[in-house]
FISEMAR-988045 format. One line per field, with one value per residue (C-alpha): x, y, z; residue number from 1. Coordinates in Angstrom, 3 decimals. Example, Ala and Ser with C-alpha at 12.3 -4.5 7.8 and 13.67 -1.06 7.14 Angstrom:
2
c1	12.300_13.670
c2	-4.500_-1.060
c3	7.800_7.140
resi	1_2
# end
This chain:
554
c1	-85.517_-82.718_-80.133_-77.676_-80.409_-81.525_-77.912_-77.388_-80.683_-80.170_-76.675_-78.068_-80.656_-77.977_-75.869_-78.766_-79.331_-82.576_-81.713_-85.290_-86.227_-83.094_-84.084_-87.679_-86.335_-84.056_-86.799_-89.203_-86.531_-85.634_-89.283_-89.607_-86.306_-85.779_-82.014_-81.899_-83.764_-80.554_-80.370_-83.925_-83.198_-80.299_-82.487_-85.356_-83.010_-81.614_-85.083_-86.245_-83.175_-83.845_-87.497_-86.495_-83.910_-86.291_-88.958_-86.606_-85.194_-88.672_-89.571_-86.351_-85.182_-81.742_-79.002_-77.855_-74.444_-75.983_-78.489_-75.636_-73.751_-76.813_-77.508_-73.882_-74.137_-77.400_-75.960_-72.926_-75.203_-77.304_-74.209_-72.942_-76.224_-75.942_-72.285_-73.387_-76.159_-73.636_-70.997_-73.435_-71.859_-74.067_-72.144_-71.869_-74.018_-71.071_-68.538_-66.402_-66.118_-64.525_-66.904_-66.343_-66.893_-67.015_-70.272_-72.120_-70.510_-73.037_-72.645_-72.909_-70.458_-72.250_-74.952_-78.310_-79.924_-79.279_-78.456_-78.388_-76.754_-73.194_-73.847_-70.779_-67.876_-64.614_-63.072_-64.585_-62.502_-63.971_-66.130_-64.115_-60.795_-59.276_-57.059_-53.705_-54.535_-50.847_-50.722_-53.382_-52.232_-53.079_-56.734_-57.762_-58.833_-62.586_-64.101_-64.574_-68.036_-69.358_-72.664_-71.826_-68.467_-68.009_-64.787_-64.443_-61.700_-60.039_-61.723_-59.870_-59.200_-59.708_-57.745_-54.785_-56.580_-56.675_-59.567_-60.630_-64.178_-63.733_-62.907_-66.163_-68.076_-66.448_-67.227_-70.834_-71.309_-69.825_-72.196_-75.216_-73.984_-73.767_-76.963_-79.069_-77.328_-76.487_-72.809_-71.282_-67.548_-66.236_-62.599_-60.354_-57.050_-54.154_-54.773_-52.822_-55.593_-53.266_-52.535_-55.237_-54.130_-54.897_-57.963_-61.301_-63.104_-66.179_-68.222_-66.556_-63.081_-64.329_-65.919_-62.553_-61.107_-64.116_-64.254_-60.502_-61.029_-64.154_-66.414_-70.144_-70.229_-67.601_-67.764_-65.485_-65.742_-64.199_-63.835_-63.095_-62.872_-63.767_-64.167_-64.209_-67.008_-66.448_-68.099_-68.219_-69.507_-69.933_-70.250_-71.330_-71.720_-73.284_-71.348_-72.740_-76.251_-75.983_-76.369_-79.904_-81.767_-84.444_-87.850_-91.091_-93.403_-97.139_-99.506_-103.109_-103.821_-107.053_-109.863_-108.314_-105.670_-102.249_-99.091_-95.542_-92.298_-88.812_-88.073_-85.094_-85.834_-84.231_-82.667_-78.936_-77.006_-74.518_-75.209_-73.915_-74.755_-74.422_-76.421_-74.867_-72.897_-75.638_-78.381_-75.970_-75.191_-78.780_-79.793_-76.921_-77.463_-81.146_-80.273_-77.828_-80.586_-82.919_-80.317_-79.874_-83.668_-83.993_-87.144_-88.146_-84.864_-84.800_-88.166_-87.082_-83.902_-85.324_-88.397_-86.139_-84.439_-86.092_-84.253_-84.314_-83.867_-85.992_-83.456_-83.174_-86.942_-87.051_-84.407_-85.592_-89.280_-89.041_-86.783_-89.138_-92.248_-90.600_-89.849_-93.456_-94.688_-92.496_-94.060_-97.594_-98.084_-99.806_-101.211_-97.692_-96.440_-99.092_-98.017_-94.388_-95.502_-97.472_-94.268_-92.368_-95.070_-95.275_-91.727_-91.650_-95.202_-94.167_-92.166_-93.874_-92.762_-94.487_-97.565_-97.940_-97.595_-99.832_-102.468_-102.527_-102.696_-105.565_-107.304_-106.833_-108.409_-111.473_-110.594_-111.198_-111.508_-108.288_-106.508_-107.641_-106.209_-102.795_-102.748_-103.868_-100.919_-98.596_-100.222_-99.844_-96.091_-96.048_-98.909_-97.962_-97.755_-100.183_-99.952_-100.989_-103.768_-105.049_-105.138_-106.952_-109.476_-110.134_-110.585_-113.032_-115.100_-115.198_-116.155_-118.994_-117.278_-118.206_-117.672_-114.105_-113.608_-114.722_-112.373_-109.481_-110.034_-110.059_-106.759_-105.190_-106.159_-104.886_-101.568_-100.718_-100.963_-98.325_-96.253_-94.530_-90.890_-90.212_-86.460_-85.867_-88.921_-89.832_-93.064_-92.679_-94.971_-95.927_-95.792_-99.102_-101.677_-102.357_-105.325_-107.145_-106.846_-108.118_-110.948_-112.082_-111.931_-113.952_-116.508_-117.040_-117.294_-119.899_-121.940_-122.002_-122.973_-125.870_-127.003_-127.027_-128.851_-131.498_-131.909_-132.223_-134.811_-136.918_-136.749_-137.904_-140.798_-141.818_-141.668_-143.995_-146.737_-145.672_-143.645_-143.169_-141.617_-138.504_-136.941_-137.264_-135.747_-132.818_-132.180_-132.307_-129.879_-127.405_-127.491_-127.175_-124.154_-122.525_-123.012_-121.449_-124.722_-123.967_-126.463_-129.385_-127.996_-127.758_-131.207_-132.753_-130.895_-132.106_-135.672_-135.324_-134.117_-137.153_-139.228_-136.761_-134.244_-132.261_-131.853_-128.165_-127.867_-129.225_-126.768_-123.826_-124.867_-125.406_-121.919_-120.195_-122.228_-121.641_-117.912_-117.899_-119.770_-116.895_-119.176_-116.973_-119.157_-122.252_-120.357_-119.267_-122.854_-124.069_-121.475_-122.549_-126.178_-125.291_-123.493_-126.417_-128.603_-126.457_-124.213_-120.641_-117.594_-117.318_-120.974_-120.640_-117.468_-119.083_-121.969_-119.618_-115.876_-114.914_-116.167_-113.077_-110.863_-113.700_-114.305_-110.576_-110.193_-113.220_-111.985_-108.588_-110.252_-111.998
c2	-83.293_-85.809_-86.335_-83.810_-81.136_-81.878_-81.535_-78.287_-76.752_-77.847_-76.247_-73.046_-72.768_-73.252_-70.547_-68.134_-68.995_-70.855_-73.952_-74.924_-74.948_-77.003_-79.618_-79.748_-80.352_-83.109_-84.799_-84.733_-86.205_-88.872_-89.812_-90.316_-92.155_-95.508_-95.286_-92.189_-93.664_-94.086_-90.258_-89.819_-89.897_-87.494_-84.998_-85.380_-84.731_-81.611_-80.256_-80.982_-79.189_-76.197_-75.939_-76.118_-73.351_-71.170_-71.680_-71.028_-67.911_-66.420_-66.971_-65.373_-68.649_-68.642_-66.051_-64.750_-66.419_-69.812_-69.436_-68.613_-71.669_-73.877_-72.512_-73.138_-76.762_-77.335_-75.746_-78.036_-81.000_-80.142_-79.860_-83.248_-84.801_-83.161_-84.363_-87.868_-87.993_-86.910_-89.536_-92.255_-92.470_-91.862_-89.605_-90.439_-88.086_-86.912_-86.992_-83.880_-82.079_-78.975_-76.577_-76.679_-73.227_-74.426_-76.207_-72.894_-71.361_-69.875_-68.448_-64.938_-62.461_-62.182_-64.526_-63.384_-63.134_-61.485_-63.823_-62.163_-65.235_-66.160_-69.385_-69.544_-68.826_-70.598_-69.862_-70.387_-68.092_-67.513_-64.359_-62.981_-63.269_-59.782_-58.780_-57.318_-53.652_-52.877_-54.863_-52.744_-49.858_-46.298_-45.413_-43.470_-39.844_-39.453_-36.258_-34.035_-32.885_-36.368_-37.262_-40.998_-42.752_-46.194_-48.215_-50.759_-53.395_-55.123_-58.446_-61.578_-64.015_-67.685_-68.734_-66.280_-64.218_-60.651_-58.554_-54.910_-55.461_-52.981_-50.273_-50.906_-50.672_-47.350_-45.961_-47.086_-45.603_-42.348_-42.292_-42.926_-40.254_-37.698_-38.857_-38.528_-35.603_-37.506_-36.874_-40.230_-40.752_-44.248_-45.124_-48.166_-49.117_-51.247_-54.368_-57.527_-59.826_-62.875_-62.420_-64.389_-62.805_-59.348_-59.970_-60.193_-63.483_-62.399_-59.308_-58.559_-58.488_-56.254_-53.938_-53.540_-52.186_-50.052_-48.490_-47.749_-45.771_-43.983_-45.346_-45.950_-48.960_-51.475_-53.667_-56.588_-60.019_-62.800_-63.709_-66.895_-67.851_-71.282_-72.312_-68.641_-67.881_-65.401_-65.836_-62.789_-62.558_-59.034_-58.739_-55.665_-54.404_-51.161_-49.774_-47.852_-49.268_-52.207_-55.817_-55.480_-52.880_-50.808_-50.522_-48.818_-50.959_-50.173_-50.635_-49.750_-46.899_-45.668_-45.111_-47.647_-45.066_-46.175_-45.335_-45.878_-46.696_-47.709_-51.318_-53.610_-56.228_-59.662_-58.530_-58.190_-55.151_-57.528_-59.473_-61.108_-59.927_-62.132_-59.870_-58.016_-54.888_-52.522_-54.219_-54.568_-50.918_-49.800_-51.906_-50.653_-47.058_-47.436_-48.596_-45.685_-43.253_-44.749_-44.377_-40.728_-40.227_-39.583_-41.712_-40.617_-41.637_-44.821_-45.874_-45.216_-47.308_-50.133_-50.485_-50.890_-54.013_-57.412_-59.938_-63.548_-65.237_-65.165_-63.375_-60.626_-60.284_-59.883_-57.163_-55.154_-55.619_-54.497_-51.551_-50.491_-50.815_-48.743_-45.914_-46.032_-45.715_-42.641_-41.116_-41.971_-44.343_-47.141_-48.942_-49.358_-50.410_-53.142_-54.285_-54.548_-56.551_-58.818_-59.589_-60.280_-62.598_-64.603_-65.882_-65.413_-66.161_-66.369_-63.162_-61.501_-57.943_-57.872_-59.684_-57.164_-54.100_-55.405_-56.450_-53.008_-51.255_-53.469_-52.714_-48.993_-49.332_-51.071_-54.553_-56.107_-59.766_-59.665_-57.851_-60.526_-63.232_-61.595_-60.942_-64.504_-65.822_-63.629_-64.594_-68.283_-67.669_-65.166_-66.031_-63.349_-60.524_-58.109_-55.445_-57.993_-59.329_-55.779_-55.112_-58.430_-57.682_-54.321_-56.093_-58.542_-55.757_-53.744_-56.933_-57.747_-60.991_-60.358_-63.769_-63.821_-60.217_-61.057_-64.018_-61.992_-59.227_-61.892_-63.274_-59.815_-59.252_-62.660_-62.390_-58.894_-59.878_-62.561_-64.429_-67.614_-67.495_-71.120_-70.596_-69.185_-70.589_-67.130_-65.221_-61.722_-58.829_-58.625_-55.373_-53.632_-52.551_-48.864_-48.854_-46.154_-48.236_-51.433_-49.548_-47.959_-51.312_-53.002_-50.209_-50.499_-54.278_-54.128_-51.527_-53.709_-56.769_-54.835_-53.587_-57.028_-58.552_-55.834_-56.442_-60.178_-59.794_-57.425_-59.837_-62.693_-60.587_-59.885_-63.564_-64.470_-62.448_-63.153_-66.416_-65.936_-62.437_-62.957_-59.634_-60.512_-63.913_-62.264_-60.042_-62.903_-64.956_-62.092_-61.015_-64.629_-65.071_-61.823_-62.895_-66.317_-68.295_-70.120_-72.936_-70.539_-68.565_-71.728_-72.944_-69.533_-69.199_-72.645_-71.615_-68.477_-70.482_-72.686_-69.586_-67.550_-69.940_-67.095_-64.948_-63.800_-62.872_-66.272_-68.111_-66.096_-66.624_-70.376_-70.878_-69.010_-70.686_-74.194_-73.542_-72.109_-75.212_-77.333_-78.925_-78.650_-80.916_-78.898_-75.662_-77.086_-77.944_-74.500_-72.894_-75.095_-74.138_-70.476_-70.759_-72.601_-69.723_-67.373_-65.961_-65.600_-65.641_-61.860_-61.288_-63.519_-61.775_-58.385_-59.465_-60.945_-60.363_-63.125_-65.638_-64.954_-67.332_-69.906_-69.991_-70.147_-73.113_-74.866_-74.399_-75.874_-79.081_-79.619
c3	13.920_13.576_16.256_14.831_14.652_18.224_19.488_17.601_18.799_22.383_22.400_20.838_23.606_26.271_24.630_24.955_28.606_27.798_29.839_30.562_26.834_26.122_28.716_27.425_23.916_25.179_27.166_24.184_21.966_24.512_24.821_21.040_20.553_22.391_21.788_24.002_26.973_29.042_29.225_30.526_34.249_33.877_31.943_34.430_37.337_35.696_34.945_38.501_39.874_37.618_38.692_42.339_42.160_40.112_42.813_45.696_43.957_43.263_46.928_48.201_49.808_48.163_47.878_44.522_44.952_45.722_42.887_40.504_41.570_41.126_37.651_36.679_37.848_36.001_32.832_33.006_33.637_30.599_28.414_29.680_28.554_25.130_24.875_25.869_23.253_20.630_21.579_22.648_26.098_29.156_31.545_35.183_37.228_39.238_36.497_36.341_33.056_31.568_29.852_26.060_24.635_21.030_21.796_21.882_18.812_16.434_12.923_14.120_15.583_18.956_20.167_21.508_24.919_28.274_31.190_34.546_35.937_34.992_33.197_31.012_33.374_32.663_36.052_39.443_41.641_45.080_45.254_48.116_46.297_46.222_43.286_44.176_43.419_43.224_40.013_38.309_36.079_36.882_36.473_33.352_33.583_33.064_31.719_34.798_33.691_32.925_34.582_34.537_34.367_32.864_33.093_30.242_30.677_27.701_27.140_28.160_25.256_26.021_22.964_22.741_20.010_21.353_20.192_20.585_21.754_24.536_21.984_20.168_23.415_24.351_20.918_21.041_24.478_23.243_20.283_22.460_24.909_22.101_20.385_23.539_25.180_28.365_29.056_29.846_29.966_29.048_29.482_29.637_31.282_29.994_32.019_31.227_30.024_30.155_33.875_35.725_38.977_37.617_35.509_37.405_37.355_39.356_40.185_43.505_41.932_39.116_41.628_43.394_40.138_39.334_42.803_42.724_39.546_40.865_38.099_38.461_36.116_35.121_31.976_31.264_29.646_27.582_23.892_22.012_18.368_17.085_13.424_12.358_14.839_17.652_21.011_23.249_26.815_28.139_31.928_33.820_37.355_38.570_41.498_44.532_44.007_46.335_45.268_43.898_41.905_43.674_42.060_42.951_45.019_45.081_47.992_48.843_51.297_52.774_50.282_47.875_46.879_45.701_47.618_46.325_48.050_46.900_47.576_46.950_44.340_43.890_40.570_40.910_39.723_38.130_34.948_31.811_28.243_25.194_22.863_19.979_20.989_19.777_21.901_24.863_24.934_24.413_27.438_29.587_28.486_29.288_32.782_33.129_32.076_34.684_37.435_36.394_36.580_32.844_32.584_29.068_27.626_29.713_28.300_24.706_25.047_27.195_24.981_21.941_23.397_23.129_25.317_24.221_27.606_30.750_32.945_30.402_30.173_33.968_34.189_31.173_31.988_35.625_34.824_31.957_34.105_36.781_34.378_33.096_36.666_37.151_34.032_35.142_32.189_34.116_31.029_29.668_33.124_33.209_29.741_30.949_34.012_31.643_29.728_32.974_34.326_31.097_31.763_35.552_36.713_40.354_40.530_43.493_42.881_39.472_40.829_43.579_41.362_38.571_41.110_42.782_39.347_38.250_41.521_40.983_37.504_38.932_37.617_40.981_40.001_37.989_40.833_43.323_41.049_40.989_44.670_45.425_43.463_45.558_48.841_48.007_47.993_50.885_53.249_55.813_53.285_54.999_52.280_49.657_51.893_52.513_48.796_48.170_50.882_49.227_45.843_47.402_49.000_45.783_43.770_46.196_47.173_50.757_52.277_51.003_52.151_55.660_55.861_54.531_57.131_59.870_58.511_58.531_62.189_63.152_61.311_62.408_66.050_66.048_63.538_64.448_63.284_62.262_62.026_65.554_67.296_68.552_68.407_67.041_66.146_62.516_60.536_61.257_58.748_59.564_61.957_59.915_56.733_58.416_60.168_56.875_55.106_57.831_57.779_54.043_54.344_57.111_55.273_52.162_54.202_55.829_52.413_50.842_53.872_53.560_49.798_50.357_53.087_50.948_48.018_50.256_51.492_47.956_47.034_49.893_48.295_44.669_44.376_40.600_40.733_38.608_39.635_43.315_42.623_40.766_43.731_46.186_44.062_43.665_47.325_48.496_46.203_47.431_51.025_50.339_50.604_47.371_47.967_48.174_45.235_43.046_43.974_43.270_39.961_38.859_39.727_37.606_34.631_34.713_34.096_32.016_30.336_28.769_31.937_31.788_35.476_36.575_34.307_35.661_39.266_38.794_37.221_40.048_42.767_41.470_41.284_44.826_46.091_44.663_42.063_38.901_36.747_37.640_36.919_33.574_32.686_33.830_31.535_28.653_29.216_29.255_25.971_24.440_25.615_23.493_26.240_25.051_27.291_26.921_27.957_31.019_32.125_31.673_33.909_36.577_36.061_38.484_35.910_33.775_35.754_36.170_32.454_31.761_34.084_32.604_29.076_29.999_31.180_27.895
resi	1_2_3_4_5_6_7_8_9_10_11_12_13_14_15_16_17_18_19_20_21_22_23_24_25_26_27_28_29_30_31_32_33_34_35_36_37_38_39_40_41_42_43_44_45_46_47_48_49_50_51_52_53_54_55_56_57_58_59_60_61_62_63_64_65_66_67_68_69_70_71_72_73_74_75_76_77_78_79_80_81_82_83_84_85_86_87_88_89_90_91_92_93_94_95_96_97_98_99_100_101_102_103_104_105_106_107_108_109_110_111_112_113_114_115_116_117_118_119_120_121_122_123_124_125_126_127_128_129_130_131_132_133_134_135_136_137_138_139_140_141_142_143_144_145_146_147_148_149_150_151_152_153_154_155_156_157_158_159_160_161_162_163_164_165_166_167_168_169_170_171_172_173_174_175_176_177_178_179_180_181_182_183_184_185_186_187_188_189_190_191_192_193_194_195_196_197_198_199_200_201_202_203_204_205_206_207_208_209_210_211_212_213_214_215_216_217_218_219_220_221_222_223_224_225_226_227_228_229_230_231_232_233_234_235_236_237_238_239_240_241_242_243_244_245_246_247_248_249_250_251_252_253_254_255_256_257_258_259_260_261_262_263_264_265_266_267_268_269_270_271_272_273_274_275_276_277_278_279_280_281_282_283_284_285_286_287_288_289_290_291_292_293_294_295_296_297_298_299_300_301_302_303_304_305_306_307_308_309_310_311_312_313_314_315_316_317_318_319_320_321_322_323_324_325_326_327_328_329_330_331_332_333_334_335_336_337_338_339_340_341_342_343_344_345_346_347_348_349_350_351_352_353_354_355_356_357_358_359_360_361_362_363_364_365_366_367_368_369_370_371_372_373_374_375_376_377_378_379_380_381_382_383_384_385_386_387_388_389_390_391_392_393_394_395_396_397_398_399_400_401_402_403_404_405_406_407_408_409_410_411_412_413_414_415_416_417_418_419_420_421_422_423_424_425_426_427_428_429_430_431_432_433_434_435_436_437_438_439_440_441_442_443_444_445_446_447_448_449_450_451_452_453_454_455_456_457_458_459_460_461_462_463_464_465_466_467_468_469_470_471_472_473_474_475_476_477_478_479_480_481_482_483_484_485_486_487_488_489_490_491_492_493_494_495_496_497_498_499_500_501_502_503_504_505_506_507_508_509_510_511_512_513_514_515_516_517_518_519_520_521_522_523_524_525_526_527_528_529_530_531_532_533_534_535_536_537_538_539_540_541_542_543_544_545_546_547_548_549_550_551_552_553_554
# end
């Protein structure tokens, strides 16, 4: 792409809330063009800041308000870089600038994507600013029999060109209400859109108006026209639901059964829509249907929306997965979590639920991988550790299971609070659950030790008994004696070069012994023996991640 194309594409990505992709594009272009090198440090700094706030947000280390502010700053920083590339002037890192709306104009009526963070605000009024309610007109009269009430404010023009976007939204909501038989009443009020003291500039101010009018959802936004292109931002806030949506959280109970509980997520009940009106309303109506416990309708509507930005994927994906869980459609719930984790790989709520569902389906190695990712972020998460210990026991990864059980017992006794310097009691794993888990673990250990001893006795009388060697290798591996497992597997392969179990055991054992080159060679030997990736994983599912990592290194 030439410079003009790079600038246009970078701005398009920003307009859709895809800041990370915009920065990656800029860095790639800077790397290839010596003339753009002066912008390199600015772009690297912006990308580093974005990665940090994404990490902090996924780990729950930053509030929504602070995250929103950080995203706003990074967006402005990115646009300054694009502006500088266009003009040839490197902006000062602390230079103030006014957001130019015409930069994100696209040749469509409404641009795509759902951004749950307010990236494109033109006013930065404090969140706690309270609008003078006396200056707000009388509230509209909603249909008394309506199941859900939506207040739609006139949209505020940024360029003096008044539009009737709110009328289209009301009409579309009415059509959806009639089409799906869910009685929703949408009304507006005659608010002076040119009065900045009356028009809401943030979610708290909008909530003041919505609550006064006894609505359950308020919609408002801004419009601007530039070069015959209209830019519309539609903002929404669900009222009476708290600051974050609640979703179903899954956990393991005794007997590896799955329990459910309602848990607050990190996904805010306030967001920004820049999709076309049809997609906006289908998403919002799907969320309304979910809040009214009409899961079948919610799945139909949410499944029909395909967000273009990562924040939209998160909101839609988690809401859709939640409705699938309510309907008992776990396969589809897993598919929704897959979509979420493709764009938000560290989102713990999705990791937890997918891990537990995989465990329930008997995919123990895959479950352990998800849960390990979650535990890396939340080391004291006892529910995740209990689920992972269960997966290890079921997958015959007994050494890891034993260590996990020890960690659970240690953590649940005391947790050091690094912020207050106090020692406090951790949430306990139910004693019956932990006792049952330990009993199953100990029984499996005893069984494997007995099998290994019997195999060794057989080999004393018949050193070339391949079946006995196979048993010794497998039991040694299951017990965590990887050195013996590897040595025995290698001995088997000298007598039976195509032995699939020996190849699988050798690959896993070499990886566990932190011998990556030996593991790589073992995998190559297995493939030369005619063992495909699929065959190896079928023999030993835990090999899936090992093979994946080995293939990445090639």
